[in-house]
N, C-alpha and C positions, 0 to 999 in steps of 0.2 A: 532365480526364484519366480514362481508363477503366482499371480494374484487371483483370488476368487472373484469372478465377474458377477457381483451382486447388485451393483448400482444401476439404476435406470436414469433416464433423462430427468425426471422430477426430483429424485433424491439427490442427484449430483447438483442440480440447480439449487436446491434448498441449502445444501452445504455451502456452495459458493456464494449465494446471496447473503447467508448469515454471516460469513466471515468478512464481508465488507464493513460491518459495524457502522452503518450509516448514521445512527443517532449520536454516538460518542465522537465519531469522526467529524461530523458537522459541528457539534458543540465545541470541539477542540480547535477547529480552524476558522471559527466565525470571525475572529479578529482580522484575519486576512481576507476572507471572502467579502465581508461587509465593510471592513475598515479601509480597503484600498479603492473601492468603487461604489460603495453603498448599495442601495436596492437594485439599481440597474445591473450591476455585476451579478447580483443574486438571481435575477429573473432571466432576461435575455442573454446575459453574459454566460450563465450556466448552460443555456441551450447551444450557444456558439461553441463553448468548450466541449460539449458532448458530441459535436460533429467530429472533432479530432479524436476524441476518446473512443467513440463508436467505430471509427475507421480502424484504429489500432486493434480493437476487440475483434472486428470482422476479419482482419488480416491474420490475427493470431488464430482465430477459429479455423481458418482455411489451412494454416500450417498444421494444426492439431489433427485435422481430418486426413491430411497427407501422411503424417507420421505420429499416430496416437501412442506415444511411449511415455514412460515415467520420467525420462530425461528432460522432457518439456523443451523450453526455450533454449537451454544449454545444448541439448542434443541437436535441435533444429539448426542452430548457428553452425555447428560443426559439419552437419550434412550439406548445408547450402553454400558454405564458403568455397571460394575458388580453390583448386588443388594446392595443397601446401599451406593454406591459410586457416584451415579448420581449427587447429589447436588454439591459435590466437583469438579467433572469433569466440570460441567456447570460453577461453580464459577471461575475455572482457565481459561477456554475458554473465558468466558465473560469479565473478567478483562484484560486478555492479549489483547483481541480485543479492549477494551477501551483505553489501553495505546498506541496501534498502531494508533487509531483514533485521539487522541489528539496531536500526533506528526505530523500529516499530514499537517495541515495548517501552523504551524511554519516552517517546513522544506521546503515546497513548496514556501512560501513567502520569506524565506531566500534566496533561489535560484533566485527568481524573483527580489528581491532587489539587489542582487549582479550583476545580468545581467544589470539592469537598470543603476546602478552606473558605470559599465564597459562601457556601451554605452556613458554615459556622458564623460568618460575619453577618449574615442576614438575621440569624437568631440573636446574635449579640452585636449590635451595631458599633460598639466601642472597640471591637476586635478588627484590626486591619492586617491582612496577611502580608508577611514579609518574604523576601526572596529566600532567605535561609530556611523558613518554615516550609515553603513550597518544595525546596530541594530535599529536606529531610523526609517529608511525607512521601515524595516520589521515590526516594531511595528505599523507604520502608515498603512501599508497594512492590518495588523491584525484588526485594528480598523475599517477600511473601510469594511472589510468582515464581521465583527461582526454587523455593522449597516445593511448591506445587508441581513444577516441571520436573522435579527429581523423584516424584512419587512413582509407584508401580503403574504400568501402562493402563491397566483396566480402570484404576481410579481416575486417572487423567481423562480417559475417554468419556466416563460418565459426567465429569464436571464440564468437559468441553461441549458435550451434547446439550446439557442444560443451558449453558451460556449462550450457545448459538440460537436456541429457541427463544430465550429471554430477549435477545437483541431484536428479533423480528417483532415480538409482541410489544415491546417497549416503544419501538418506532411507530407502530400503528396507533398506540394509545396516545402518544405525544402529538401526532399530527391531528388527531381528533380533539384532544383536550385543550390545546392552546386557543384555537378559534372559538371553541365552545365556552371557554371560561374567561376570555379577555374582559377586562374592566375599562377599556378605553372610553366607553360611553359615560362612565362615572367621572371621567376627567374632561368632560365636555368635548370629546373628540368623536368622530364617526367610528362605528365599530371596526371598519377597515379603512385604510388609507386610500385615497383616490388612485385609480390605475395610472392616470397621467403622471402623478408624482412617482409612483413605484417604478414604472418602466422608463420614465424620462429623466429623472434626476440622477446625475452621476456625482457621487460624493468625492470631493477632492481630497483623497486620503494619501496621495503621494505628491512628490515634487515634479512628477512627469506629466505629460499631456493625458487627457482623459482616456484616449485609446490604449495607451500603455498601462494606465491604471486598471482598465478592464482586464487586460491580459495578465497583469500581476495578480488579480483576484482569482485567477484560475487555479492557484495553488490549492484552494479548498476542494474543488471538484476533482482535481488530479490526484491529490493525496487520498481523498475519500474513495475514489474509484480505482485504486491500484491493487485490488484483490481478486479481480475476475479471472485471473489465470489459473485458479485452483482446479477447474475441470481438466486442464491439460495434464496436471500431475496426478489426477485421479483416473486418467483414461484407462489404465490397465485393470481397474476395478469395475469398469462400466461395460455392460453388455452393449453390443453394437457401437463400440467406442468411436468409430470413424464418423458416425453421424450424431450420436447422442452427446458426446463431449463437446464438439464445436457448437452445437446448438445451445448447450448450457453456457458456454463462454459468451456467446452473442446475447442470449436472453438475460444473463446476469448483468451485463453492462447496460442493456436497454432498460430492463425493469428497475435496476438499481439507480440508474440515472433519472428515471421517471419519478420514483419515490423520493429520491434526494431533491428533485426539483419541487415536488409538492411541499416538502419541509422548508425549502428556501422560500417558496411563495407564502407559506404561513407566516414566517418571520418577517418577510419584506412588507406584507400588508398590515402587520400589527405593530411593528417597532415604532416607538414614539420619538426617540432622539438617538441618532447614531453616535454623536460625540459623547453623550453621557454614558452610553453603553461601553464605549471603547475606553473612556478615561475614568471609569468608576473605581472607587477604592476597593471594591470587591476583588479586583484583579482578574476577573473572568468575564468577558463580554457576554457570553450566553446567559450566565446567571444575572448579570446586570440588566440584560434585555428582559428576562422573565419578570424581574422586579417591577419593570415599567408597566407591564400589561396584565399581571395576574395577582390575585390575592396571595398573601404570604404562604398559607397552607398549600395552595396549588403550586406555587413556586417550588416549595420544598418537595412536593410530590414529584414534579417533573425532574428536578435535580436528582432526586433519589433514584428514579428510573435510569437516568443518564449515567449516574455514577456507577450503579451496579452493572449496567451494560458495558461501560468503559472498563470496569474491573475484569470482567470476563474476556473482553477483547484483548486487554493487555496480557492476560494469561495465555491466550492463544498465540499472540505474537511472540511471547517468550519461548513457547514450545517450538514453533516453527523455526525461529532463528537458531535455537540450540541444535536442532536436527541438521540444519544446513551447515553449521560450524562443525558438527560431528562428521558430516560427510566430507568436508574439506580436509579435516584432520586425517581421515582415512586415506586420503590421497597425499598425505604429508605436505600439505601446502602451508602450514603454519610452523613457526618456530615451536619446538616442544610438542609437535603433533602427537608424539607417543603418549603424552599426558592427556590431551584433549579428546583423543579418540577412544579412551578407555570407557567401558560400560560397567556400571556398578553391578556387582554380582547379586546383590539383594533385590534391587528395584528393577534391574534390567533396563535402565535408562542411562543416557550419556551425562551423568551428573557433572563431570568435570567441564564439559562443553557448556552446560547451563551456567555454571558459576564464572566461567571465562567471559561469556557474553554479559553477564550481570556486571562484572567489573568494568568492562568496556562501556556499558551503558551508563554506569554511575559517573565515570569520567566525562562522558559526553554531556551529562546533565549539568555539569559545571557551567554550561552556557546560560543557565538560569540566572546566574549572578551578573550576566551582561545585560539583563533586561528582557522584556518580552520579544523584542525584535531579534535579539541574538538567539534566544531559545527557539524562535521560529525557524531557525536554520535546520532544526531536526526534521520539521515537516517538509521543508524544501528538499533536503537531502533524500528523504524517503520517496518523495514524488519523482525527483530526477533519476535516482538510482533504479527505481522500479521501471520507469518508462524507457530508460536506456536499455535495460535488459529486455523489455518487451519488444522494442523496435529494432534492435540489432539484427535478428534473423529476418525481420520483415524488410529492412533496408537491403540486406544481401539478396533476398528473393527478388525484389523489384529491379535492382540496378545491376546485379551480376548474373542471376539465373534467368530472369526474363521469361521468354516463352518455353524454355526448357524445363520449367517447373512441372512436376508431375502431381496434379491435384488429386485429392481424395474425393469421395462421393459428395461431401458438403464443400462446395466451392463457390466462388464469386463470379465465375465465368469471365466474360469480357471486362467486367468491372474490377477484376482482381488487381491489375497493375495501377489503374487510376486511384483506387481506394488505398492501395499500398503507398502511393506517392503522397496522398493527403496525410496518411498516418505518419510517414517519415518526416514530411515538412512540418507537421504540427509539433513533433517532438524536437526537431532541430530549432524551431522558433522558440519553444517554451524553455529549453535548457538555459539560455542566457537570460531570458526574462525572469525566471525564478531566482536568479542570482542577483537581481537588482535590489539595491536598498530603497527604502521608501522616501528618503530625503537625499538631497544633493548639495554641493557647494559647502558653505561654511557650517551648515547644519549637520553635515556628515561627520560623526565622531565614532569612537569605539563602541559606544552604547547604541548608536543607530545604524551601524554597519550591518549588512547582510553577510554573514560569515559562511554562507553555503558554498561559495566558490572555493574557499580554503578547506572547509571540513570535508567536502566531497571530492573536489579537484585534487587536493593534496594526496590523499590515499590512492586515488586512481592513477595519478602520475607516478607514484612510487611503485604501484603494481605493474605499470608498463615498463618502468626501468628494470624492475625485477625480471620481467619477461625477457628483455633484451640481454641482460647480464647473465641470467641463469636458467629461468624456467623453460625457455624455448628448447633447451638441450634435453630436458627430461619429461616435460609435460606433453603428452600426445593426444589428449582429449579422448572422447568416447570412441569405441569402435563402431563402424557404420553398418547398419543392416542393409544388405544389398538391395532389398526391396524398396528402400527409401532413397536410393541414389537417383539424382536427377538425370534426365535424358542426356546422352552424349557425354557423361562424366565418367572419369576413371579414378579409382582409388587404389592405392597400393594393396597388394593381397593381404598383408598382415593387418590392414586396417578395415577389412571387410568381414562380416559375419554372415553365415548362411545356416539354414536349417536350425538344428537344436542349439546352435551357439547364440542365437538371437536373444532368447529369453534370459540367458545368463548375462549377456552384455548389458541388457536393459536394467538389470538389478545391480551390476557391478561396474559398469563402464564409465560413470561420470559423476561429477560433483553433485549436480542438482538431482540426477537420477538416484544417487544414493540417499540424498535427503528425502526424496519422495518415498523411497523404499522404507527408510527408517520410520517416517511418519505413518505410512500405511500399516506397517507391522504393529505399530502402537495404536492404531485407529485414531491418529491425530488429524486435525483439520489444519491445513496451512493457511496463515493469515499474513497479508502484506508480503 
């Protein structure tokens, strides 16, 4: 299938920037960004994290320029892997991407539900949100989004377009509104906290040394910035894709990181008490922070903007994840794939895949009953899964392909391998860090345990066992466009496509490619 090349750099960048969902993402992960290291982690800690994240984005952009296809990272892993290892590389990349996708809607909706109940508690102080109420409201949002994701494609496209625009506007309004409306001076405090305190005080929010606490606080920026790969999947819709798409990836990460840092600075310079924000009966640190520094009406206005933005972001996550599940089912990768890959004849959408993901998400949301730290595993899983998928082809390019890499017109030149090393090292460092609990020793209980290692590591281990036992015998990965083969590489004839076969392979050849095709046919925007 051929896509109409109507997108330019600006429109591709706008779509990619909007799906980051900076405002609801920040609000949902403030507990970890501020709670683990305080304002130091939010200011210079964010900048340090962005070095690694921007390195990943730059390396990804270079891969996109070299092979701008709908298969994206999944396809790149298969192309770059050593002979005979392409299917395994694609298998790991694709499944890690799927695990990240299915945590998107539950985690976003969990944050939205917590903020909604916190707003109710602000209006009625006698109301204290309970875990079961958060769970039920989150499940209710999941069901609403599942219904929306099952609607006809044109209807979904209109809603998605409005939601993307609203997210951008809401972010700008909140960045301006908080410093303009703060009432710190009425509390006999300076309008903004001294820079020495903001940049120098490291909040002891974990049982580990301050440096480790800073690294643990990176979960906020990593999870927030895990959506800039969208231009890779939109490449076939973009004119001059080998240049415009990688530029969009790089700019999305850079501009998103900058705006996210501005929002972090606004909060870091105005927060009154970090412990009170974290331990408030409101159950949502962002809402508790707003109560400290704004009049009630302004608090409710900011929360309303954030809740609405979070609602649309959750809807986008549901759509993207369901299309990825649909693509996997078309490759018969799931039990009962024949059920999940069916398209509803009336709406022309994969309704069964939508409700399969919704069921998995509702089961995952049972982590809420384990407390806020257990629920935080959903954010850690999303961050780890996305960046493992992002970095797998980068790691292969750096350490296995090396100088045989065939760059596109947008490339990093001599800095390519050093930047790729930084990107790979950053992810290798952060995967175990994001699995650490905030406490240790006798304080480590079921309620305070970080369950990320189990909830992400368990499925990935089973997926690898599945590969060894069965999948390696039938899963061959995408067919490779001969133009994308690296210098000095040979691929079996049946795995190479030339001429008119290329376009067909890019729409039919792989898990992620099929997901991108389904999303593009429906005019969907991929989120997380």
